[in-house]
C-alpha angles and dihedrals in degrees: 000000000000111000101183142005135189127220132174122232136180090228103031097177094049093044090049090052092051092046089050088053091050091048094038088235142121135267129222135170112265102250096213103041121051114229093019129110141200127220115210117190089191092228128151091255096066092242117181135170117204113208108200134184121270113279093025110152135180115213129194120286117302126219093276093053097252122116115254118239118198142161120250108208092205107042123164116251090233137042140184095249123108136149137202112224128187112222134179089234120108123246091247092051092049090053091046094051094046092047090049088056092048091244121146109253133174139156108240127199110218097215094296094302097098141324132238135188109239111211116184103207108218084350089280110074122058120219120168115213124201116204114208094272092046091047088056091055092046094049091048090053093047094058114114095249094052093043092050090053091047093049091048089053091051092049092049091049091050092054093048 
């Protein structure tokens, strides 16, 4: 289970407010990093999304045992990170909110196994949202029996 994630945004406060709306959660200033915010859905899993400033980077442990947070003055617009997050919000509402923000959004079928709603935050950061019905599909696929069948299919295709 993933309990929290961090993303960078050009407008951290605004992005945090929109993510809170999508997750039906709350926003607070990040107490340790000025200009950064946290989104707390207030669920039983302790889920949190940290929305940091552009160019924020974590580096390996420092001498005192804490991670080092720094600003990179020349960050890339894109990165390899993404997350899939279950939310209580409907698919239609997710599309409506993303479109209102001018963010690219589309529901994507993952080869018949499950679907996700791709939301490109500020058109630069991918987060996949799972409305309640899509979360059901995803969780059914991610069960050991389904995954074993899927992995067997991949192995058979690789040998062919």
